[in-house]
N, C-alpha and C positions, 0 to 999 in steps of 0.2 A: 596546883589546882586540878590535877588529873582527876577525871571522872565527873567533873561538874559540867553539866550541859544546861544552858539557859535557853528557854523557849522564846523569850522575848522580854520586853520591858513594859511594866505597868506603872504609870504615873499616879501618885496620890497628891492631891492638892487640898488645901484647907487652911483654917486659921492658924496663925502663929502662936496663939494661946488657946488652950482648951483644958477642960477638966471633966471628971465624972463620966457620964454616959458617952460623950463625944470622944474622949480619950480612949475608952474601951472599944468603941466602934472602930476607930482608926487602928488600934492595935490588932483587932480581929481582921481587918482588911489586910494589913501587912502580913500577918501570919498566913492568911489564905493565899495571898500572892506567892509567897515563898513555897508553900505546900504544893502549889500547882506548877512549880518549876520556873517561875518568872523572877527577874530582878525587879527591885522597886526603885523608881526614880522620884525624887521630890526636891523641894527647895532647900533641904538640908538643915533647917533651923529647928525651932521648938514646936510646941503645940501638936497639931495633927501630924505634922511631918515627923516629929520625934516619936510619937506614939506608933505610927505606922512602921517606922524603921525598927523600933523595939520589937514589935510583933514579928516582923520578918526575921530579925536576928534570933528570936526565940525558936524559930523554925529552921535555923541554919541557912537563911536566905542571904542574898547579896543586895546591898543598898548603895544607891548613888545619890549624892546631895549636890545640886547645882546652886551654889550660894549666890546671894545678891552682893556679897562683900568680896573683898580681896584677901581676906584672912582665913586660912584653912581652919584655924582654931575656933572659928565661929560655928562650925558644924556640930550638930548634936552627937552624943557619944555612940550612937548606933549606926553612923554612916561609915561604910567601908571605903568608898571612892568619893573623895571630896574634890569638887570642881569649883574653885573660887573664880568669880567672874568680874566683880567690881561694877556690875551693870545695874544694880538696884532692881527695881521692878521689871526692867526689861528682861531679866533672866527668866521671867514667866514664859516667854516665848520659847526659850531653850528647853524648859521642863516639858512643855507640851510636845515639841518636835522630837525630843529624845524618847518619847513614850509611844508605844503601839496603841495604847488605850489609856483612859483616865478614869479614876474614881475621885469625885469631888465630895468632900465631907465638910458640912457646916461652912464657916468662913465668911469673910466680908468682901470688900471690893477687889482685893488682890485675887481672891478665889474666883470672883466673877470674871475678872480679866482672863484667867486661865480657861474657864469654861467657854468664854466667847472665842478665844483663840482655837480651842479644840473644835468647836462647832464650825468655825470659819474654814479650818483646814480639813474637816471631815474625819476627825479622830473619834472612834467610839468612846462614849462617855456615859457614866452612870453616876447619879448623885444620891447622897444620903443626907437628909436634913439640910439641904442647901438650896441655892437658886434654881427654880424650876423653869423660868423663862417661857411661860405660856405652854408648858408641856413639851418643850424641845429637849429637856434633859430627863430621861427615864429615871424614876426614883426606886430605890431599894430600901428595905427596912433595916437591913443589917449588913455586915461585912461579907459573910458567905454568899448571901443572895446577890450582892453587888458584883462580886468577882465572878460568880456563875453567870450572871447576865452578860458581863463583858466577854466571857469565854464564848457564849453564843454569838455575840456580835462579831467576834474574831473568827468564828467557825472552828473553834477548838473543842 
């Protein structure tokens, strides 16, 4: 792995199932994270997580999946580094803490929990078509905009 220099780790959180526009947005986010020299951290399963990992891999990025299960084979095919935890939803805490900043895309209550953890511990976060929480989560329209906003928050 000579020559690879990672600037940091950006977490991508979102629904375990997605299609169409949300899938493409997540893929764009993953690609943009990789283009900017960051690794991508996620929950390692399907939906937004898989789409983001796919986008990162298409740009030769590095992906990390922190699984809720104990089985490495549960990871989506685009995860490079698989971390099985057996912790169920409690792994959401690990995803947030392993990330320097978070992009939240769509999602349900699991995504809401990751957003809340990020806000609680002061991690920069940007959302796309997700929980706004009274304006506490800045919203972007697309993947490039979201990652650019995070770079500004990280002062990069």
